[in-house]
N, C-alpha and C positions, 0 to 999 in steps of 0.2 A: 405449408407455408403460412405463418400468421403474422399478423401488421402489429403485434406488440416486439419496441425493440429487447434485446435478449443485452444483457449483460455478464459475461463470465469469463473462469478464469484464476478464479485466490486461490483455488488447490494446483494450478500448472505455474512448475517451475524451469522449464526450458525454453526456448526460444523454438526451440523445435515442434515443442509441443502446440503454442501456438500458431507457430506454422498451421500444424495439421487442424486448427480450429478455422484457422480465416479462410484457408484452402476450400472448406464447407461449404461459405457464405456462412457460418453460423449465427454470425452473431453480429451488434450494433456499437457494440464493446465491447471492451477487453477490457481483465482487470487484475491487473500485476500486484504481483505485493514483493514492493522493493525488499523486504526482507527476507522473501523464497526465492526469491531468480536472479541472485547476485549482484542485488545493489545497485547504483544508479544505475552507473554503464549499460547493464543488461536490459532493467527496464528498457529504457532511452532508445537501447536497440528493439524493444520488441514495440516499443510506441512507432520508431520506424518503419514495421511491417507492419502495423494495422494501418498505418497514414498509406502506404503503399496499399492498402485493400479497401480505402474509406471509411475506414472504425475508428471509433474516440475512442480513448483511456478516458477510463475512471480508473486510478488509485488505488486497491484495496489498502483499509490502513485502519486495523483493532490492535496497534500493539501500543504506540509511547509516544509522548511529547519525541522522541527522535527520529521513527519512523515521520508522522508527521511533515518536520522537518526536510527529510529526503525528498517526501513524497509532493513538497512546494517548489524545491528546487528541480523536480522534474519534469511540473504544469508547467512551471514560471521558460521552459526552454521547447516544450513539441507543441507542433500548430493542430495541433487534432488531441489536447487537456479538453474534455467536458467537463467534470466533475468530481472535484474533491470528495473523501470519507471522511468524516471528523469525529473522534469516537469522544466520550462522553468524560466526561472527568479531570482530562484533559487540564484543568486549572484546579482541579484537587487532591491532594495525597492521598497516593503517595506517588501520582505520575508526577504530579506539580514538584516534587523534590529529586526529581532526575535529572532538571532543568536549574540554572540560574534564572531563566526567563522564558516561559511557556511563549509560544506563536503567539503575536496578538490578533486578536478577532474586531474586527468595525464592519455595523449597519450590517452583519449576517456574512462577512466574508473573510476571508483569512489572510493577512495579511506576508507575503514573502518576505523572509529574512533577510538582511544585505550582509551582516555578518560575515565574517569568512567563512571556509567550509560551506556547514551547511545550513546558518545561518545562528543555529545556538552553541549554547555553551553547557559543558556538562557540569552536574555538580560531584565536586572531588569526595564528598561525604556522602551520597546517597548510596552506595553497596555498605559501607558503614550500617545505615540508617535500615537498610530492608534488603538484608543478609538470604543469601537464593537458600530457599528451602525448595530440594527437590520432594515431585510428589508422584504417584502413580497414577498412568494417562490409560484410562480403559475406551481405548478409541475402537469404538463397533464397525468389524469389514466384514464387505460382501464375498461370495466364496472365491474372486477373481482378485483380491486382496483390497479394493476401493475403499475409500473411506463411506459409512453411511452417517450421513447428517443428518442431525436430531430432529 
């Protein structure tokens, strides 16, 4: 047992994986990635399971203004929200060109959008400006297939 709060879950994908983690009492914060766990509905289910175990939620968010907006909608409706990860560069190209208007910040806080849907509007020309470029991902794996974090 240690007295340092543990936050994890960035690489978990299902409510069952989070359930096993919570059953062990191994964390103080779960870190579901809304883009990996099946969207807002499944992230809310994971948050409810965490709440039932007195565990906070810190949504994992390394991706884009779209995932930031989705995370903020989750934050707005769960009682055990703790903190929001915010990736750098969302107000700079190319990320800023994905949406018509990025999530606003005021005094160090992200403002939850109140527009329809998740509160942002996609820029229709983003795909033309930044076409998909496939790349080889060379992820190092342990013998059991789990990812070796660099």
